[in-house]
PDB file of N, CA, C and O in Angstrom:
ATOM      1  N   MET A   1       0.837  -1.170   0.000  1.00  0.00           N
ATOM      2  CA  MET A   1       0.000   0.000   0.000  1.00  0.00           C
ATOM      3  C   MET A   1       0.887   1.240   0.000  1.00  0.00           C
ATOM      4  O   MET A   1       1.903   1.281   0.693  1.00  0.00           O
ATOM      5  N   LYS A   2       0.506   2.235  -0.766  1.00  0.00           N
ATOM      6  CA  LYS A   2       1.226   3.503  -0.805  1.00  0.00           C
ATOM      7  C   LYS A   2       0.378   4.571  -0.125  1.00  0.00           C
ATOM      8  O   LYS A   2      -0.847   4.583  -0.245  1.00  0.00           O
ATOM      9  N   ILE A   3       1.049   5.461   0.584  1.00  0.00           N
ATOM     10  CA  ILE A   3       0.356   6.530   1.296  1.00  0.00           C
ATOM     11  C   ILE A   3       0.873   7.868   0.793  1.00  0.00           C
ATOM     12  O   ILE A   3       2.079   8.052   0.623  1.00  0.00           O
ATOM     13  N   LEU A   4      -0.028   8.787   0.560  1.00  0.00           N
ATOM     14  CA  LEU A   4       0.338  10.134   0.140  1.00  0.00           C
ATOM     15  C   LEU A   4      -0.352  11.121   1.066  1.00  0.00           C
ATOM     16  O   LEU A   4      -1.573  11.094   1.213  1.00  0.00           O
ATOM     17  N   PHE A   5       0.433  11.994   1.691  1.00  0.00           N
ATOM     18  CA  PHE A   5      -0.125  13.053   2.515  1.00  0.00           C
ATOM     19  C   PHE A   5      -0.127  14.328   1.685  1.00  0.00           C
ATOM     20  O   PHE A   5       0.922  14.769   1.216  1.00  0.00           O
ATOM     21  N   THR A   6      -1.274  14.906   1.508  1.00  0.00           N
ATOM     22  CA  THR A   6      -1.350  16.175   0.792  1.00  0.00           C
ATOM     23  C   THR A   6      -2.050  17.188   1.686  1.00  0.00           C
ATOM     24  O   THR A   6      -2.970  16.855   2.433  1.00  0.00           O
ATOM     25  N   PHE A   7      -1.601  18.409   1.595  1.00  0.00           N
ATOM     26  CA  PHE A   7      -2.188  19.472   2.381  1.00  0.00           C
ATOM     27  C   PHE A   7      -2.499  20.629   1.449  1.00  0.00           C
ATOM     28  O   PHE A   7      -1.848  20.784   0.416  1.00  0.00           O
ATOM     29  N   PRO A   8      -3.491  21.448   1.803  1.00  0.00           N
ATOM     30  CA  PRO A   8      -3.853  22.565   0.953  1.00  0.00           C
ATOM     31  C   PRO A   8      -2.690  23.527   0.736  1.00  0.00           C
ATOM     32  O   PRO A   8      -1.654  23.430   1.394  1.00  0.00           O
ATOM     33  N   GLY A   9      -2.875  24.432  -0.173  1.00  0.00           N
ATOM     34  CA  GLY A   9      -1.819  25.374  -0.553  1.00  0.00           C
ATOM     35  C   GLY A   9      -1.357  26.312   0.540  1.00  0.00           C
ATOM     36  O   GLY A   9      -1.586  26.074   1.726  1.00  0.00           O
ATOM     37  N   GLN A  10      -0.715  27.361   0.131  1.00  0.00           N
ATOM     38  CA  GLN A  10      -0.080  28.318   1.028  1.00  0.00           C
ATOM     39  C   GLN A  10      -1.016  28.740   2.157  1.00  0.00           C
ATOM     40  O   GLN A  10      -2.157  29.131   1.911  1.00  0.00           O
ATOM     41  N   GLY A  11      -0.537  28.661   3.378  1.00  0.00           N
ATOM     42  CA  GLY A  11      -1.322  29.071   4.532  1.00  0.00           C
ATOM     43  C   GLY A  11      -2.189  27.968   5.104  1.00  0.00           C
ATOM     44  O   GLY A  11      -2.858  28.177   6.116  1.00  0.00           O
ATOM     45  N   GLY A  12      -2.195  26.798   4.483  1.00  0.00           N
ATOM     46  CA  GLY A  12      -3.016  25.700   4.971  1.00  0.00           C
ATOM     47  C   GLY A  12      -2.333  24.850   6.020  1.00  0.00           C
ATOM     48  O   GLY A  12      -2.937  23.914   6.542  1.00  0.00           O
ATOM     49  N   GLN A  13      -1.087  25.155   6.342  1.00  0.00           N
ATOM     50  CA  GLN A  13      -0.350  24.369   7.314  1.00  0.00           C
ATOM     51  C   GLN A  13      -0.592  24.911   8.717  1.00  0.00           C
ATOM     52  O   GLN A  13      -0.783  26.111   8.914  1.00  0.00           O
ATOM     53  N   ARG A  14      -0.578  24.003   9.680  1.00  0.00           N
ATOM     54  CA  ARG A  14      -0.703  24.409  11.075  1.00  0.00           C
ATOM     55  C   ARG A  14      -0.015  23.367  11.954  1.00  0.00           C
ATOM     56  O   ARG A  14       0.136  22.219  11.537  1.00  0.00           O
ATOM     57  N   PRO A  15       0.400  23.739  13.144  1.00  0.00           N
ATOM     58  CA  PRO A  15       1.043  22.777  14.039  1.00  0.00           C
ATOM     59  C   PRO A  15       0.105  21.616  14.354  1.00  0.00           C
ATOM     60  O   PRO A  15      -1.096  21.814  14.543  1.00  0.00           O
ATOM     61  N   GLY A  16       0.649  20.424  14.409  1.00  0.00           N
ATOM     62  CA  GLY A  16      -0.128  19.259  14.800  1.00  0.00           C
ATOM     63  C   GLY A  16      -0.950  18.619  13.701  1.00  0.00           C
ATOM     64  O   GLY A  16      -1.835  17.817  13.998  1.00  0.00           O
ATOM     65  N   MET A  17      -0.694  18.941  12.448  1.00  0.00           N
ATOM     66  CA  MET A  17      -1.504  18.400  11.350  1.00  0.00           C
ATOM     67  C   MET A  17      -1.451  16.876  11.273  1.00  0.00           C
ATOM     68  O   MET A  17      -2.411  16.247  10.827  1.00  0.00           O
ATOM     69  N   LEU A  18      -0.355  16.288  11.696  1.00  0.00           N
ATOM     70  CA  LEU A  18      -0.222  14.831  11.607  1.00  0.00           C
ATOM     71  C   LEU A  18      -0.645  14.119  12.888  1.00  0.00           C
ATOM     72  O   LEU A  18      -0.546  12.894  12.971  1.00  0.00           O
ATOM     73  N   ALA A  19      -1.109  14.855  13.876  1.00  0.00           N
ATOM     74  CA  ALA A  19      -1.387  14.291  15.201  1.00  0.00           C
ATOM     75  C   ALA A  19      -2.404  13.152  15.188  1.00  0.00           C
ATOM     76  O   ALA A  19      -2.297  12.233  16.001  1.00  0.00           O
ATOM     77  N   MET A  20      -3.373  13.186  14.300  1.00  0.00           N
ATOM     78  CA  MET A  20      -4.430  12.175  14.323  1.00  0.00           C
ATOM     79  C   MET A  20      -4.160  10.994  13.397  1.00  0.00           C
ATOM     80  O   MET A  20      -5.027  10.135  13.235  1.00  0.00           O
ATOM     81  N   ILE A  21      -2.989  10.934  12.792  1.00  0.00           N
ATOM     82  CA  ILE A  21      -2.667   9.822  11.900  1.00  0.00           C
ATOM     83  C   ILE A  21      -2.149   8.645  12.730  1.00  0.00           C
ATOM     84  O   ILE A  21      -1.143   8.779  13.426  1.00  0.00           O
ATOM     85  N   PRO A  22      -2.826   7.494  12.663  1.00  0.00           N
ATOM     86  CA  PRO A  22      -2.349   6.326  13.402  1.00  0.00           C
ATOM     87  C   PRO A  22      -0.964   5.907  12.904  1.00  0.00           C
ATOM     88  O   PRO A  22      -0.673   6.002  11.711  1.00  0.00           O
ATOM     89  N   ASP A  23      -0.126   5.451  13.811  1.00  0.00           N
ATOM     90  CA  ASP A  23       1.227   4.968  13.476  1.00  0.00           C
ATOM     91  C   ASP A  23       2.078   6.029  12.794  1.00  0.00           C
ATOM     92  O   ASP A  23       2.960   5.692  12.005  1.00  0.00           O
ATOM     93  N   ARG A  24       1.836   7.290  13.078  1.00  0.00           N
ATOM     94  CA  ARG A  24       2.565   8.359  12.391  1.00  0.00           C
ATOM     95  C   ARG A  24       4.065   8.291  12.623  1.00  0.00           C
ATOM     96  O   ARG A  24       4.841   8.603  11.720  1.00  0.00           O
ATOM     97  N   GLU A  25       4.490   7.887  13.823  1.00  0.00           N
ATOM     98  CA  GLU A  25       5.931   7.819  14.085  1.00  0.00           C
ATOM     99  C   GLU A  25       6.598   6.769  13.207  1.00  0.00           C
ATOM    100  O   GLU A  25       7.688   7.002  12.686  1.00  0.00           O
ATOM    101  N   ALA A  26       5.959   5.621  13.038  1.00  0.00           N
ATOM    102  CA  ALA A  26       6.515   4.574  12.170  1.00  0.00           C
ATOM    103  C   ALA A  26       6.556   5.050  10.718  1.00  0.00           C
ATOM    104  O   ALA A  26       7.531   4.803  10.008  1.00  0.00           O
ATOM    105  N   ILE A  27       5.516   5.719  10.286  1.00  0.00           N
ATOM    106  CA  ILE A  27       5.455   6.229   8.912  1.00  0.00           C
ATOM    107  C   ILE A  27       6.528   7.287   8.687  1.00  0.00           C
ATOM    108  O   ILE A  27       7.217   7.264   7.667  1.00  0.00           O
ATOM    109  N   LEU A  28       6.677   8.214   9.633  1.00  0.00           N
ATOM    110  CA  LEU A  28       7.677   9.276   9.493  1.00  0.00           C
ATOM    111  C   LEU A  28       9.096   8.725   9.564  1.00  0.00           C
ATOM    112  O   LEU A  28       9.986   9.209   8.864  1.00  0.00           O
ATOM    113  N   THR A  29       9.313   7.717  10.404  1.00  0.00           N
ATOM    114  CA  THR A  29      10.636   7.092  10.489  1.00  0.00           C
ATOM    115  C   THR A  29      11.009   6.460   9.157  1.00  0.00           C
ATOM    116  O   THR A  29      12.136   6.609   8.685  1.00  0.00           O
ATOM    117  N   ARG A  30      10.070   5.762   8.561  1.00  0.00           N
ATOM    118  CA  ARG A  30      10.334   5.135   7.263  1.00  0.00           C
ATOM    119  C   ARG A  30      10.556   6.192   6.179  1.00  0.00           C
ATOM    120  O   ARG A  30      11.453   6.052   5.347  1.00  0.00           O
ATOM    121  N   ALA A  31       9.747   7.242   6.189  1.00  0.00           N
ATOM    122  CA  ALA A  31       9.895   8.315   5.197  1.00  0.00           C
ATOM    123  C   ALA A  31      11.258   8.986   5.325  1.00  0.00           C
ATOM    124  O   ALA A  31      11.897   9.291   4.317  1.00  0.00           O
ATOM    125  N   ARG A  32      11.708   9.219   6.565  1.00  0.00           N
ATOM    126  CA  ARG A  32      13.037   9.820   6.769  1.00  0.00           C
ATOM    127  C   ARG A  32      14.124   8.937   6.176  1.00  0.00           C
ATOM    128  O   ARG A  32      15.053   9.429   5.534  1.00  0.00           O
ATOM    129  N   ALA A  33      14.005   7.626   6.393  1.00  0.00           N
ATOM    130  CA  ALA A  33      15.009   6.690   5.879  1.00  0.00           C
ATOM    131  C   ALA A  33      15.006   6.663   4.352  1.00  0.00           C
ATOM    132  O   ALA A  33      16.067   6.685   3.726  1.00  0.00           O
ATOM    133  N   VAL A  34      13.834   6.617   3.761  1.00  0.00           N
ATOM    134  CA  VAL A  34      13.720   6.557   2.305  1.00  0.00           C
ATOM    135  C   VAL A  34      14.219   7.850   1.663  1.00  0.00           C
ATOM    136  O   VAL A  34      14.924   7.816   0.654  1.00  0.00           O
ATOM    137  N   LEU A  35      13.853   8.983   2.249  1.00  0.00           N
ATOM    138  CA  LEU A  35      14.217  10.280   1.681  1.00  0.00           C
ATOM    139  C   LEU A  35      15.614  10.738   2.081  1.00  0.00           C
ATOM    140  O   LEU A  35      16.159  11.671   1.491  1.00  0.00           O
ATOM    141  N   GLY A  36      16.193  10.081   3.084  1.00  0.00           N
ATOM    142  CA  GLY A  36      17.520  10.478   3.547  1.00  0.00           C
ATOM    143  C   GLY A  36      17.519  11.826   4.243  1.00  0.00           C
ATOM    144  O   GLY A  36      18.513  12.551   4.213  1.00  0.00           O
ATOM    145  N   MET A  37      16.403  12.155   4.867  1.00  0.00           N
ATOM    146  CA  MET A  37      16.285  13.440   5.556  1.00  0.00           C
ATOM    147  C   MET A  37      16.290  13.219   7.060  1.00  0.00           C
ATOM    148  O   MET A  37      15.723  12.248   7.562  1.00  0.00           O
ATOM    149  N   LYS A  38      16.932  14.125   7.763  1.00  0.00           N
ATOM    150  CA  LYS A  38      17.000  14.029   9.217  1.00  0.00           C
ATOM    151  C   LYS A  38      15.632  14.314   9.839  1.00  0.00           C
ATOM    152  O   LYS A  38      15.200  13.610  10.752  1.00  0.00           O
ATOM    153  N   SER A  39      14.968  15.332   9.347  1.00  0.00           N
ATOM    154  CA  SER A  39      13.676  15.708   9.905  1.00  0.00           C
ATOM    155  C   SER A  39      12.734  16.124   8.786  1.00  0.00           C
ATOM    156  O   SER A  39      13.118  16.843   7.863  1.00  0.00           O
ATOM    157  N   LEU A  40      11.512  15.664   8.884  1.00  0.00           N
ATOM    158  CA  LEU A  40      10.495  16.052   7.908  1.00  0.00           C
ATOM    159  C   LEU A  40       9.580  17.133   8.468  1.00  0.00           C
ATOM    160  O   LEU A  40       8.801  17.745   7.736  1.00  0.00           O
ATOM    161  N   LEU A  41       9.683  17.357   9.767  1.00  0.00           N
ATOM    162  CA  LEU A  41       8.795  18.305  10.420  1.00  0.00           C
ATOM    163  C   LEU A  41       9.577  19.449  11.021  1.00  0.00           C
ATOM    164  O   LEU A  41      10.683  19.260  11.528  1.00  0.00           O
ATOM    165  N   SER A  42       9.013  20.616  10.963  1.00  0.00           N
ATOM    166  CA  SER A  42       9.625  21.776  11.602  1.00  0.00           C
ATOM    167  C   SER A  42       8.931  22.015  12.932  1.00  0.00           C
ATOM    168  O   SER A  42       7.705  22.093  12.999  1.00  0.00           O
ATOM    169  N   ILE A  43       9.714  22.128  13.973  1.00  0.00           N
ATOM    170  CA  ILE A  43       9.121  22.410  15.276  1.00  0.00           C
ATOM    171  C   ILE A  43       9.418  23.843  15.711  1.00  0.00           C
ATOM    172  O   ILE A  43       9.177  24.207  16.862  1.00  0.00           O
ATOM    173  N   ALA A  44       9.937  24.648  14.802  1.00  0.00           N
ATOM    174  CA  ALA A  44      10.253  26.038  15.119  1.00  0.00           C
ATOM    175  C   ALA A  44       8.969  26.864  15.109  1.00  0.00           C
ATOM    176  O   ALA A  44       8.393  27.083  14.043  1.00  0.00           O
ATOM    177  N   PRO A  45       8.506  27.329  16.282  1.00  0.00           N
ATOM    178  CA  PRO A  45       7.246  28.079  16.333  1.00  0.00           C
ATOM    179  C   PRO A  45       7.257  29.338  15.468  1.00  0.00           C
ATOM    180  O   PRO A  45       6.211  29.752  14.968  1.00  0.00           O
ATOM    181  N   MET A  46       8.425  29.947  15.288  1.00  0.00           N
ATOM    182  CA  MET A  46       8.499  31.167  14.499  1.00  0.00           C
ATOM    183  C   MET A  46       8.031  30.940  13.062  1.00  0.00           C
ATOM    184  O   MET A  46       7.488  31.850  12.434  1.00  0.00           O
ATOM    185  N   ARG A  47       8.234  29.770  12.557  1.00  0.00           N
ATOM    186  CA  ARG A  47       7.841  29.484  11.177  1.00  0.00           C
ATOM    187  C   ARG A  47       6.335  29.611  10.977  1.00  0.00           C
ATOM    188  O   ARG A  47       5.887  29.923   9.873  1.00  0.00           O
ATOM    189  N   TYR A  48       5.555  29.378  12.012  1.00  0.00           N
ATOM    190  CA  TYR A  48       4.109  29.445  11.880  1.00  0.00           C
ATOM    191  C   TYR A  48       3.590  30.876  11.967  1.00  0.00           C
ATOM    192  O   TYR A  48       2.448  31.150  11.597  1.00  0.00           O
ATOM    193  N   ASN A  49       4.422  31.778  12.451  1.00  0.00           N
ATOM    194  CA  ASN A  49       3.990  33.163  12.619  1.00  0.00           C
ATOM    195  C   ASN A  49       4.673  34.124  11.656  1.00  0.00           C
ATOM    196  O   ASN A  49       4.393  35.322  11.675  1.00  0.00           O
ATOM    197  N   THR A  50       5.554  33.618  10.825  1.00  0.00           N
ATOM    198  CA  THR A  50       6.301  34.465   9.911  1.00  0.00           C
ATOM    199  C   THR A  50       5.613  34.489   8.551  1.00  0.00           C
ATOM    200  O   THR A  50       5.415  33.432   7.951  1.00  0.00           O
ATOM    201  N   PRO A  51       5.241  35.670   8.049  1.00  0.00           N
ATOM    202  CA  PRO A  51       4.594  35.727   6.737  1.00  0.00           C
ATOM    203  C   PRO A  51       5.516  35.196   5.635  1.00  0.00           C
ATOM    204  O   PRO A  51       6.732  35.383   5.679  1.00  0.00           O
ATOM    205  N   VAL A  52       4.931  34.551   4.678  1.00  0.00           N
ATOM    206  CA  VAL A  52       5.688  34.028   3.546  1.00  0.00           C
ATOM    207  C   VAL A  52       5.622  35.057   2.428  1.00  0.00           C
ATOM    208  O   VAL A  52       4.542  35.526   2.067  1.00  0.00           O
ATOM    209  N   ARG A  53       6.774  35.403   1.884  1.00  0.00           N
ATOM    210  CA  ARG A  53       6.815  36.415   0.828  1.00  0.00           C
ATOM    211  C   ARG A  53       6.758  35.801  -0.559  1.00  0.00           C
ATOM    212  O   ARG A  53       6.350  36.456  -1.519  1.00  0.00           O
ATOM    213  N   SER A  54       7.160  34.565  -0.664  1.00  0.00           N
ATOM    214  CA  SER A  54       7.096  33.906  -1.965  1.00  0.00           C
ATOM    215  C   SER A  54       6.928  32.415  -1.759  1.00  0.00           C
ATOM    216  O   SER A  54       7.255  31.878  -0.701  1.00  0.00           O
ATOM    217  N   SER A  55       6.429  31.773  -2.751  1.00  0.00           N
ATOM    218  CA  SER A  55       6.296  30.321  -2.701  1.00  0.00           C
ATOM    219  C   SER A  55       6.772  29.756  -4.028  1.00  0.00           C
ATOM    220  O   SER A  55       6.841  30.464  -5.033  1.00  0.00           O
ATOM    221  N   SER A  56       7.095  28.491  -4.016  1.00  0.00           N
ATOM    222  CA  SER A  56       7.549  27.859  -5.251  1.00  0.00           C
ATOM    223  C   SER A  56       6.712  26.627  -5.526  1.00  0.00           C
ATOM    224  O   SER A  56       6.221  25.981  -4.600  1.00  0.00           O
ATOM    225  N   VAL A  57       6.554  26.312  -6.764  1.00  0.00           N
ATOM    226  CA  VAL A  57       5.814  25.129  -7.178  1.00  0.00           C
ATOM    227  C   VAL A  57       6.825  24.048  -7.492  1.00  0.00           C
ATOM    228  O   VAL A  57       7.757  24.252  -8.270  1.00  0.00           O
ATOM    229  N   CYS A  58       6.631  22.906  -6.881  1.00  0.00           N
ATOM    230  CA  CYS A  58       7.553  21.789  -7.120  1.00  0.00           C
ATOM    231  C   CYS A  58       6.980  20.861  -8.162  1.00  0.00           C
ATOM    232  O   CYS A  58       7.605  19.857  -8.505  1.00  0.00           O
TER     233      CYS A  58
END
């Protein structure tokens, strides 16, 4: 089974968005290993209060 997490566009993010996902720690651990990233989540509170001046489309 493949899982895709999608969130709405700019401004749709908020702290705790993944809180209600069962087994989220196991999923995030696997995603970190596959992607080779140390952290997939930002815990810096300033990021949630800082206006974004530009965005990019991936």
